[in-house]
C-alpha positions in Angstrom: 70.7 54.6 91.4 71.6 57.2 89.1 69.0 58.7 86.9 68.7 57.9 83.2 69.3 61.6 82.5 72.4 61.9 84.5 73.9 58.9 83.1 73.2 60.2 79.5 74.8 63.5 80.3 77.7 61.6 81.6 78.0 59.5 78.6 77.7 62.5 76.2 80.6 64.2 78.4 82.7 61.2 77.9 82.0 61.0 74.1 82.9 64.8 73.8 86.0 64.3 75.4 87.0 61.4 73.7 86.5 63.2 70.4 88.0 66.3 71.4 91.4 67.5 70.2 94.0 69.3 72.2 96.1 71.1 69.7 98.7 72.6 72.5 98.9 72.7 76.3 101.7 73.9 78.3 102.1 74.0 82.3 106.0 74.7 81.9 107.2 71.7 83.5 111.0 70.7 83.2 112.1 70.6 79.4 109.7 73.6 78.6 112.5 75.5 77.0 112.7 72.8 74.2 109.4 74.0 72.7 109.9 77.8 73.3 112.1 80.2 71.4 112.9 83.5 72.7 113.0 86.3 70.1 116.1 88.4 69.3 113.9 91.5 69.2 115.3 94.3 71.1 118.2 92.4 72.4 120.7 94.7 70.4 119.1 97.9 72.2 119.5 96.4 75.5 115.6 96.6 76.3 114.7 92.8 75.8 113.5 91.3 79.1 114.2 87.9 80.3 111.8 85.2 81.5 112.3 83.4 84.8 110.9 79.8 85.4 109.1 80.0 88.9 105.9 79.5 90.7 106.3 82.9 92.3 106.3 84.1 95.8 103.0 82.5 96.7 101.3 79.5 95.2 99.0 76.4 95.6 101.5 74.0 94.3 105.2 74.8 94.3 105.9 72.5 91.2 103.3 74.5 89.1 105.6 76.9 87.6 105.2 79.4 84.8 107.4 81.9 83.0 107.8 85.3 84.6 108.7 88.8 83.3 111.7 89.5 85.5 112.8 92.9 84.6 111.1 96.2 84.8 110.6 98.6 81.5 111.5 95.8 79.1 110.0 94.3 75.8 109.2 90.6 76.0 108.7 88.1 73.0 108.5 84.3 73.2 106.8 81.8 71.0 106.1 78.0 70.7 105.0 76.1 67.6 102.8 73.0 67.2 101.2 71.1 64.3 99.1 73.7 62.2 95.5 73.2 62.2 92.4 74.7 61.1 89.2 75.4 63.3 86.9 75.0 60.4 83.5 73.7 61.7 84.7 73.4 65.3 84.9 75.5 68.4 88.2 77.3 69.2 89.2 77.7 72.8 92.2 79.8 73.9 92.8 79.6 77.7 95.7 80.6 79.9 96.5 82.1 83.5 98.4 85.2 84.5 99.4 86.3 88.0 100.7 89.9 88.3 102.7 89.8 91.6 103.9 93.3 91.5 100.3 94.8 90.6 101.2 95.8 86.9 100.4 99.6 86.6 101.2 99.9 82.8 101.6 96.6 80.6 100.0 94.0 78.6 99.2 90.5 79.9 97.7 89.1 76.7 98.5 86.1 74.5 98.7 85.8 70.7 97.6 83.0 68.6 99.9 82.9 65.5 100.1 81.5 62.0 102.3 78.6 61.5 104.7 80.8 59.3 105.9 83.1 62.3 109.5 84.0 62.5 110.1 82.9 66.0 113.7 84.2 66.2 112.5 87.7 65.0 108.9 87.8 66.6 108.1 91.3 67.5 105.1 93.7 67.9 104.7 94.0 64.2 104.4 90.3 63.5 101.1 89.0 61.9 98.9 87.3 64.3 95.5 85.5 64.2 94.0 86.5 67.4 95.2 88.7 70.5 93.5 88.0 73.7 93.9 89.0 77.2 94.1 91.8 80.0 95.9 95.2 79.3 96.4 97.8 81.9 97.7 101.3 81.9 96.8 103.7 84.7 92.9 103.9 85.0 92.6 102.0 81.6 91.7 98.4 82.3 90.3 96.3 79.7 90.4 92.8 78.1 91.5 92.8 74.3 90.0 90.5 71.9 91.4 91.5 68.5 90.9 89.4 65.3 92.9 89.5 62.1 90.7 89.5 59.3 91.8 89.6 55.6 95.2 91.2 56.8 93.7 93.9 59.1 93.4 93.9 62.7 89.9 94.6 64.3 89.4 95.4 68.1 86.2 94.5 69.8 83.6 97.3 69.9 82.2 96.1 73.5 84.2 97.0 76.6 85.4 94.2 78.7 86.4 95.5 81.9 86.5 92.3 84.0 90.3 92.8 84.5 91.6 91.3 87.7 94.3 93.6 89.3 95.2 91.9 92.4 98.2 89.8 93.0 96.8 86.2 92.4 96.5 84.0 89.6 93.5 84.5 87.2 92.3 82.6 84.2 91.3 83.9 80.9 89.3 82.0 78.3 88.1 82.9 74.6 85.8 80.7 73.1 85.1 81.1 69.3 82.4 79.2 67.6 81.6 78.2 64.1 78.2 80.0 64.2 80.3 83.3 64.3 79.5 83.9 68.2 82.1 84.1 71.0 82.4 84.0 74.7 85.1 85.4 77.1 85.5 83.9 80.6 87.3 85.1 83.5 87.9 82.5 86.0 85.4 80.4 84.4 82.6 83.1 84.6 81.3 84.9 81.5 82.7 88.3 81.3 81.2 89.0 77.6 79.6 87.4 74.8 77.9 88.2 71.5 78.2 88.0 67.7 81.6 88.3 65.6 79.7 90.3 62.9 78.1 92.8 65.5 80.9 93.3 67.8 83.5 93.7 65.4 83.8 95.8 62.3 85.2 93.2 60.2 82.2 93.5 57.7 80.7 96.6 56.1 77.6 97.6 57.6 74.3 96.2 56.3 72.8 99.5 55.8 74.1 103.0 55.0 72.3 106.5 55.0 70.6 107.1 51.6 73.2 109.5 49.8 70.2 110.8 47.7 68.1 111.8 50.8 68.6 115.0 52.7 66.3 116.9 55.3 63.7 119.1 53.5 64.3 122.7 53.6 61.1 123.3 55.3 61.3 120.6 57.8 60.6 122.0 61.3 62.5 120.3 64.1 62.4 122.9 66.9 60.1 121.6 69.5 59.3 125.1 71.2 59.1 128.6 70.0 58.7 132.0 71.6 55.2 132.7 72.6 53.8 135.5 70.3 51.6 136.7 72.9 54.2 137.3 75.6 55.3 141.0 75.6 58.1 142.6 77.4 56.8 144.7 80.2 57.3 148.6 79.5 59.5 149.1 82.6 61.6 145.9 82.1 64.6 147.9 80.9 64.2 150.5 83.4 65.4 148.3 86.3 69.1 148.7 86.9 71.4 145.5 87.4 72.9 147.3 90.5 71.9 149.5 93.4 73.5 151.5 96.2 73.8 149.3 99.3 71.0 150.7 101.4 72.8 149.3 104.6 76.2 150.8 104.0 77.2 153.7 106.1 80.3 156.1 106.0 83.1 155.0 108.5 83.4 157.1 111.5 87.0 157.6 110.7 86.4 158.7 107.1 88.3 162.0 106.4 87.0 163.6 103.1 90.1 165.9 103.0 92.3 162.8 102.8 90.0 160.1 101.7 88.0 162.0 99.2 84.3 162.1 98.9 82.7 159.0 100.4 80.5 156.8 98.1 78.2 153.9 99.3 79.4 150.6 97.8 77.1 149.1 95.0 75.2 145.6 95.3 73.3 143.4 92.9 69.7 144.7 92.4 67.3 141.9 93.5 64.6 143.4 91.4 66.8 142.9 88.1 65.5 140.3 85.8 68.3 140.2 83.3 67.6 140.5 79.7 64.0 139.8 78.7 63.1 136.7 76.9 59.7 135.5 75.8 58.3 132.4 77.2 58.4 129.3 75.3 55.3 127.4 74.0 55.2 124.0 71.9 55.8 124.6 68.4 52.6 123.7 66.4 54.7 123.0 63.3 57.0 120.7 64.8 57.5 117.4 62.8 59.8 115.7 65.2 63.5 114.9 64.7 64.4 114.1 61.1 65.9 110.6 60.6 68.2 109.9 57.5 66.6 107.1 55.8 68.7 104.1 55.3 69.4 101.9 52.3 70.9 98.4 51.8 74.6 99.0 51.5 75.8 97.8 48.1 79.2 96.9 49.7 77.9 94.5 52.3 79.0 91.1 52.0 78.2 88.4 54.6 80.9 86.1 55.7 79.9 82.9 57.5 83.7 82.1 58.1 84.4 85.3 60.3 85.6 82.8 62.9 87.8 80.8 60.7 91.6 80.6 60.8 93.1 77.7 58.4 96.8 78.2 59.5 96.9 78.2 63.3 100.3 76.8 64.2 102.0 78.8 67.1 101.2 80.8 70.4 103.2 83.6 71.7 103.6 86.5 74.3 104.7 89.9 72.9 104.7 92.4 75.7 105.8 95.7 77.1 105.7 96.0 80.9 106.7 98.9 83.0 106.6 96.9 86.2 107.5 93.3 85.6 106.6 90.2 87.8 103.7 88.6 85.5 103.7 84.8 85.6 102.0 83.0 82.5 100.8 79.6 82.9 98.4 76.8 82.1 98.0 77.4 78.3 95.6 75.2 76.5 94.3 75.4 72.8 91.5 73.0 72.1 88.3 72.5 70.3 86.6 71.5 73.5 85.1 73.6 76.1 85.0 70.4 78.3 88.6 69.8 77.9 89.5 73.4 78.9 87.2 73.2 81.9 88.9 69.8 82.8 92.5 71.4 82.4 91.3 74.4 84.4 90.0 72.2 87.3 93.4 70.4 87.4 95.8 73.3 86.9 94.0 76.4 88.0 91.0 75.8 90.4 92.8 73.2 92.4 95.3 75.7 93.4 93.5 78.8 94.1 92.6 78.2 97.8 96.2 77.4 98.8 97.5 80.3 96.8 95.3 82.7 98.4 96.0 81.3 102.0 99.9 81.6 101.3 99.3 85.2 100.1 97.3 86.1 103.0 99.7 84.6 105.5 102.7 86.5 103.7 100.7 89.6 103.6 99.6 89.5 107.3 103.3 88.7 108.1 104.4 91.7 106.0 101.9 93.9 107.8 103.1 92.7 111.2 106.7 93.5 110.4 105.8 96.9 109.1 104.0 97.6 112.4 107.0 96.5 114.4 109.2 98.5 112.3 107.1 101.6 112.9 106.9 100.9 116.5 111.0 100.5 116.8 111.2 103.8 114.8 108.8 105.6 117.0 110.8 104.3 120.1 114.2 105.3 118.5 112.7 108.8 117.9 111.3 109.0 121.6 114.7 107.9 122.9 116.5 110.4 120.7 114.1 113.1 121.8 114.8 112.3 125.5 118.5 112.2 125.0 118.4 115.5 123.5 116.3 116.9 126.3 118.9 115.4 128.8 121.7 116.8 126.9 120.0 120.3 127.0 119.5 119.9 130.8 123.2 119.0 131.2 124.3 121.8 129.1 122.1 124.1 131.1 123.8 123.1 134.5 127.4 123.4 133.1 126.5 126.9 131.9 125.3 127.8 135.5 128.6 126.6 137.1 130.6 128.5 134.6 128.6 131.6 135.3 129.1 131.2 139.1 133.0 130.7 138.4 133.1 134.0 136.4 131.3 135.9 139.1 133.6 134.8 141.8 136.6 135.8 139.6 135.0 139.1 139.1 134.4 139.6 142.8 137.9 138.5 143.9 140.0 139.7 141.2 141.4 136.4 140.8 141.9 135.6 137.2 143.0 132.0 137.7 140.4 129.1 137.7 138.1 129.2 140.7 136.7 126.0 141.9 133.3 126.3 143.4 133.4 126.3 147.1 132.0 123.6 149.2 129.0 124.6 151.5 130.3 124.7 155.2 129.2 122.0 157.3 126.7 122.9 160.0 128.3 122.3 163.6 125.9 120.9 166.1 126.4 122.4 169.8 127.2 118.7 171.1 130.2 118.6 168.8 132.0 121.8 170.5 
């Protein structure tokens, strides 16, 4: 029999799911193009990339397709609208998956939450957005962006979120923004970062500032140490030369002063030389410590309990630049429920992880075997070519010896016609006479 506690938790979960709202979800099944609009941005310049509808080269479910960037060094821009909503007083959960099949080396894989006023046909990198979230990789720099638009200005998170997966498998990124102005970032359903919107972004002016009326007193002593006044430089300190003649050096036996000049022994560093004299350091009895600029309340600081709030969320989109294409975006959900996002993840992401990993490993193992076979075949070809070359050299050498023999016979007989090599005379046994 289930315990009362477990039954209560189950009941609360069911109530939570029942009251949850899913504002948008997308698994890119048939008919997905009816919801999405590809921007005309960069098309006239010929640098706009095209999305392909595919599950990729490896997958857990062949029917679980996404949209894939299909051309290298291209800009991509695509959006989908949904009924406008406000996240006032509720959680905001943005979740999606991305698989970088070609190991992206420089490019973004982030998603943008957009206002309902977005111009879909002209959506571009300068278009206003509410939130930008997701991984961005370029060379050694790998980070997860969380950028909030606040009063018309975009603010980057101050913390580093380096939990960027760079393998070739599908990974899930989740951003949870709460009405108490806190947030969480999950990668594959594991927390990668969390904190306060007020503290981790500079959307608000600082609560305190340095007192403009205060300055360090002129007589403030902040030197921890001073020269020891009782330490005196030795009288012979400056008499010690920095270099001396090498005592082990001797004039070479073949030195000729008429030709080489007068021999001088080489100079070496003097081990007794102590350098410029400096007095010993002692603690400064007048030291007052490091001076700290006093702080005062910032008159420009205004608290805002609604840092989390967006009243006009009405679209989602991808606006990307990728040097190397191959990123597959899928399994998007925007909801006010962590439980709904978790259930969506279990069905569309977690259920396919094991199968995708196995298929990838099988393909990778086959690739390695083919590469090994190719290398072995190439090595065999090289060995056969070397053997053939050696055989040809041997044959050329034999022909050269025959030619030399013919020339010798011609010279000895005076016959300038072609002379064939004579056959050896057969030895006759006495019984045959």
